[in-house]
C-alpha positions in Angstrom: 159.3 -87.6 19.9 156.2 -88.2 21.8 155.7 -91.2 23.9 151.9 -92.5 24.3 151.6 -94.7 27.4 148.5 -96.8 27.8 146.3 -99.3 26.6 146.2 -101.5 23.4 143.1 -103.3 22.7 140.9 -104.9 20.0 137.7 -103.0 19.5 134.5 -104.9 18.1 132.8 -102.4 16.3 129.3 -102.7 14.8 129.1 -103.1 11.0 126.4 -100.6 9.7 123.2 -102.0 8.9 124.1 -105.4 10.5 124.1 -107.4 13.8 127.8 -108.3 13.4 131.1 -106.8 14.5 134.4 -106.0 12.9 137.6 -106.4 15.0 139.7 -103.4 14.8 143.0 -102.5 16.5 142.3 -99.8 19.1 142.5 -98.5 22.6 142.4 -94.7 23.5 146.4 -94.4 23.8 146.8 -96.8 20.8 144.6 -94.6 18.6 146.4 -91.5 19.7 149.9 -93.0 18.8 148.5 -94.2 15.2 147.0 -90.6 14.9 150.5 -89.1 15.6 152.4 -91.8 13.3 149.8 -90.8 10.3 150.6 -87.1 10.8 154.2 -88.0 10.5 155.2 -87.0 14.0 157.9 -89.1 15.7 156.0 -91.2 18.1 156.6 -94.3 20.3 153.8 -96.3 22.4 154.3 -98.0 25.5 152.0 -100.9 26.8 152.5 -104.4 28.0 151.8 -106.5 24.9 150.3 -109.8 24.2 152.0 -112.5 22.3 148.5 -113.9 21.1 147.4 -113.1 17.6 145.5 -110.2 18.6 148.7 -108.8 20.1 150.6 -109.5 16.8 147.9 -107.5 15.0 148.3 -104.5 17.4 152.0 -104.5 17.0 152.0 -104.8 13.1 149.3 -102.0 13.0 151.8 -99.7 14.8 154.5 -100.7 12.8 152.7 -100.0 9.8 151.8 -96.4 11.0 155.3 -95.6 11.8 154.9 -96.0 15.7 158.0 -97.2 17.5 157.0 -100.2 19.9 160.7 -100.8 21.0 159.9 -100.1 24.8 156.9 -102.7 25.0 157.2 -105.3 27.3 155.8 -108.8 25.9 153.4 -111.5 27.9 151.5 -114.3 27.3 148.7 -112.7 28.9 145.7 -112.4 26.5 145.0 -109.0 24.7 142.1 -106.9 26.2 138.9 -106.6 24.2 136.1 -103.8 24.0 132.9 -104.3 22.4 130.8 -101.2 21.0 126.9 -101.4 21.8 125.1 -102.1 18.7 122.6 -99.5 20.2 125.1 -96.6 20.0 123.9 -93.8 17.9 126.2 -92.4 15.2 126.2 -88.8 16.8 126.5 -90.1 20.5 129.3 -91.1 22.9 129.6 -94.7 22.0 129.1 -97.3 24.6 131.5 -100.0 25.5 131.9 -103.5 27.3 135.5 -104.1 28.2 137.2 -107.4 29.0 140.1 -106.3 30.8 140.6 -108.5 33.7 144.0 -110.4 33.6 144.9 -108.9 30.1 148.2 -107.8 28.9 147.5 -104.1 29.1 146.1 -104.3 32.8 148.9 -106.3 33.8 152.4 -103.8 33.8 154.3 -103.6 37.1 156.5 -100.5 38.5 159.4 -102.7 38.3 158.8 -103.1 34.7 159.1 -99.6 33.9 162.4 -98.4 31.7 164.9 -97.1 34.0 165.3 -94.3 31.7 163.6 -93.1 28.7 165.4 -92.1 25.5 166.3 -88.1 25.6 164.6 -87.6 22.3 161.1 -88.2 24.1 160.0 -84.6 24.8 156.5 -85.2 25.7 154.4 -88.1 27.3 150.6 -88.5 26.9 148.7 -90.7 29.5 145.0 -91.5 29.9 142.0 -93.6 29.5 141.7 -97.3 30.8 145.3 -97.5 31.6 145.0 -95.0 34.7 142.1 -97.1 36.0 143.3 -101.0 35.5 145.4 -102.0 38.3 148.6 -102.8 38.3 149.2 -100.8 35.2 147.4 -97.7 36.7 150.0 -97.2 39.5 153.0 -98.1 37.4 152.1 -95.3 34.7 151.2 -93.0 37.5 154.8 -93.6 38.7 156.2 -92.9 35.4 153.8 -89.8 34.9 155.2 -88.1 38.4 158.7 -89.3 37.7 159.0 -87.8 34.2 157.0 -84.4 34.9 160.0 -82.4 35.7 162.0 -83.2 32.7 159.3 -83.5 30.1 155.7 -82.1 29.1 153.0 -84.4 30.4 149.7 -84.7 28.7 146.5 -86.3 29.9 143.3 -87.1 28.6 141.2 -88.9 31.0 138.6 -90.4 28.7 136.4 -91.7 31.4 134.6 -95.1 31.1 132.2 -94.6 34.2 131.2 -98.4 34.2 134.9 -99.2 34.8 135.2 -97.0 37.8 133.4 -98.2 41.1 134.4 -95.1 43.3 134.2 -91.4 41.5 135.3 -90.0 44.9 138.3 -92.0 45.0 139.1 -91.6 41.1 138.7 -87.8 41.3 141.2 -87.5 44.3 143.7 -89.6 42.2 143.0 -87.2 39.0 143.7 -84.3 41.2 147.1 -85.8 42.2 147.8 -86.4 38.6 147.1 -82.9 37.9 150.2 -81.6 39.6 152.3 -83.2 37.0 150.1 -82.4 34.0 151.1 -79.5 31.6 148.3 -80.3 28.9 144.8 -81.3 30.0 142.2 -82.5 27.2 139.0 -83.6 28.3 135.4 -83.9 27.0 132.2 -82.1 28.3 130.9 -85.5 29.4 134.2 -86.2 31.4 134.3 -83.1 33.2 130.6 -83.3 34.5 131.2 -86.8 35.3 134.5 -85.8 37.6 132.7 -82.5 38.7 129.2 -82.7 38.7 128.6 -79.8 41.4 131.4 -77.6 39.8 130.6 -75.1 36.8 133.4 -74.9 34.1 135.0 -71.7 35.4 135.4 -73.4 38.7 136.9 -76.4 37.0 139.3 -74.1 35.1 140.6 -72.3 38.4 141.1 -75.9 40.2 143.4 -77.2 37.3 145.1 -74.1 36.8 146.0 -74.0 40.3 147.2 -77.2 40.3 149.8 -76.4 37.6 148.2 -77.2 34.3 149.4 -74.7 31.6 146.7 -75.6 28.7 143.5 -76.9 29.0 141.6 -78.2 25.7 137.6 -78.7 26.3 135.8 -80.7 23.7 132.1 -80.5 23.5 131.1 -82.9 20.5 129.0 -81.4 17.7 129.1 -78.1 19.7 132.8 -77.4 19.1 136.1 -77.0 21.2 137.7 -74.4 23.4 141.1 -74.1 24.4 142.5 -71.9 27.6 145.9 -71.1 28.9 147.0 -70.5 32.5 148.0 -67.0 31.2 144.5 -66.1 30.3 144.4 -66.7 26.6 141.4 -68.7 25.2 139.9 -69.6 21.7 137.0 -71.6 20.4 136.0 -73.5 17.1 132.9 -74.9 15.8 132.7 -78.5 14.7 133.1 -79.1 10.9 129.7 -80.4 9.3 130.3 -84.1 7.9 128.2 -86.9 7.5 129.0 -89.1 10.8 129.5 -92.7 10.3 130.5 -93.0 14.3 132.4 -91.0 16.8 134.6 -94.1 17.9 138.2 -92.6 18.2 137.2 -89.1 17.5 138.3 -87.7 20.7 141.7 -89.7 20.2 142.3 -88.3 16.9 141.7 -84.7 18.3 144.2 -85.1 20.9 146.7 -86.6 18.7 146.3 -83.6 16.4 146.5 -81.2 19.0 149.8 -82.7 19.9 151.1 -83.3 16.4 150.6 -79.5 15.8 152.4 -78.2 18.9 155.2 -80.6 18.1 155.1 -79.4 14.7 155.2 -75.8 15.9 158.1 -76.4 18.4 155.4 -75.5 21.1 156.0 -78.6 23.4 157.8 -77.1 26.1 156.3 -75.8 29.4 156.8 -72.3 29.1 155.7 -72.2 25.5 152.5 -73.7 26.3 151.8 -71.1 29.0 152.5 -68.5 26.4 150.5 -69.6 23.5 148.4 -66.7 21.9 144.6 -66.8 20.7 145.8 -67.3 17.1 147.9 -70.0 17.8 145.0 -71.8 19.9 142.7 -71.4 17.2 144.5 -72.7 14.3 145.5 -75.5 16.8 141.7 -76.4 17.3 141.1 -75.9 13.7 143.5 -78.5 12.7 142.6 -80.8 15.4 138.7 -80.6 14.7 139.4 -81.2 11.0 141.3 -84.3 11.9 138.5 -85.3 14.2 135.9 -84.8 11.6 137.6 -87.0 8.9 137.6 -89.7 11.7 134.0 -89.7 12.2 133.2 -90.3 8.2 134.8 -93.9 8.8 133.9 -96.8 10.7 135.9 -97.3 14.1 138.9 -95.5 15.2 140.6 -94.2 11.7 142.6 -91.2 12.1 143.5 -89.2 8.8 147.1 -89.1 7.3 148.7 -85.8 7.1 147.9 -85.4 3.4 144.2 -85.8 4.1 144.3 -82.8 6.3 
């Protein structure tokens, strides 16, 4: 099983051609869990969930997509909300406004972490807002480091710059996470925001020196690349589709990467380091196709296995 640890929220997504919004279950880590469930990968989700009607909507959606929520603590705190800008262009990174203070997803405490995770969990994925908003960020950081010696750790920072007040402090914390991380997926926009002074090769050297075994680098319509600590690499072009919007594309991509690796029995630390060029290429092609399908629909809506 893969465990996805992070935020669940309601995305208010603009309706095409209208000045109106549709509320959709979302959150980066939430979307990744749904993406894995739709690929028929055993998956669990861990987040403090609200008992309000939006929280019920989120839990129901996870259940409908074969995601186990048995580890999720409940609270009366409200569900986090995110509103996508009406001015976001279809082929651009969407712009968000978040309503997170005092929300369920931002209020997880270290003492609420499970003492022991189920043995069947082979990999844990972290990222996005849940590693920014306190006290949840510190709680999940604690879990990441605690579990890193016994399970594969995956990270997609999925940065929202308007939610980070101190770039230097975030970069220092990010580099601390890397000592526990095996799979690092990040977009070109994320990389440039974290390391505006470094070129890509310098970033790779830094990440591998911290112990990362597999780096997945996405570049939107320009494609995606994968690199291993042992020097293998591969790249793919982005499939050409009619884009409705890009909400959830990155989440769908990493869900498909993790799903592929799970299916191929490659979610082990040593096997990740030893991936060859062909394995990397097939993995990227699978993930790119999944993300492209998501982009043909409104909001985060990952494809089911039979669609790929």
